[in-house]
C-alpha positions, -999 to +999 in steps of 0.1 A: +000+000+000+030+023+005+037+029-032+070+047-038+055+066-067+032+083-042+059+103-026+068+139-034+104+130-024+108+115-059+094+146-077+120+171-065+157+178-064+177+209-066+173+245-053+151+260-080+114+258-088+108+227-110+075+227-129+059+193-130+028+205-149+020+237-166-014+248-179-031+280-190-067+293-191-078+323-211-109+343-201-124+366-228-156+384-235-184+391-210-189+421-188-174+431-155-190+442-122-176+442-087-142+438-103-151+404-116-153+391-151-179+370-168-172+356-202-157+323-215-129+304-198-109+281-221-079+259-211-051+256-236-058+219-240-096+224-245-106+202-215-121+233-198-144+254-218-172+272-199-191+304-195-184+323-163-213+338-145-219+364-119-235+349-087-271+360-080-259+377-048-238+401-070-265+407-096-260+377-118-282+350-131-266+320-115-267+299-147-230+290-147-199+287-126-181+317-112-144+322-103-150+316-066-165+282-073-136+273-096-111+283-069-130+264-043-131+233-065-093+235-072-085+241-035-107+212-023-094+189-050-058+197-042-061+194-005-081+161-009-052+148-031-026+158-006-045+142+023-053+111+004-016+107-005-006+110+032-034+086+042-021+059+018+015+065+031+002+059+066-018+028+056-052+045+061-081+043+036-085+077+018-118+067+002-141+082+028-123+115+030-143+145+018-130+181+016-155+210+015-141+244+005-161+275+012-149+307-005-162+341+004-158+372-019-160+405-002-146+440+005-111+443+019-113+468+048-076+476+045-079+492+010-116+491-001-108+466-028-118+430-028-106+400-009-113+362-007-116+342+025-114+304+023-124+277+048-119+239+045-139+213+064-125+178+062-147+148+070-129+115+076-151+089+091-135+060+110-103+081+117-102+098+151-092+134+154-059+126+172-048+104+143-061+128+116-047+160+130-010+155+122-019+144+087-040+175+082-010+196+093+012+177+068-014+181+040-015+218+047+023+220+041+021+197+010-009+213-008+002+242-029-033+259-027-029+259+011+006+273+008-007+299-016-034+310+008-008+314+036+021+329+016+009+341-017+026+329-049+052+343-072+032+362-099+041+382-129+016+405-146+025+418-181+008+436-209+012+417-241+027+437-270 
């Protein structure tokens, strides 16, 4: 059950960032309100192609996904993957693990702009809190979404020629 391919130790060596996967998504069209875009989001490989919608609470029609839902899905999936990896490495069954991400969009009181808050709730039946707690801590260190919410991420913003 402790598969050596399930260890991040085999994915990394060296002192510089080493991309293991790179993707891009382009958003175009639509309108903007509350500093948020609607329009079409398409991944470079075509596996993601959807219309972004404004949530009803912000004046939208709720007929499609919005950026907060996509972020919540990514965060929950990433954390679920990290925790499942650790569960397998500790000979625990990851199958019953569920991760619920709640993302709130609102005003940033520091500057009047916008801000996100994120909360994760993990349900892991049959594993007691004392046994799960250190694995949650390790998953928090392993999951890049959790790291991003704590530290930010290196970002470049450029205007194309």
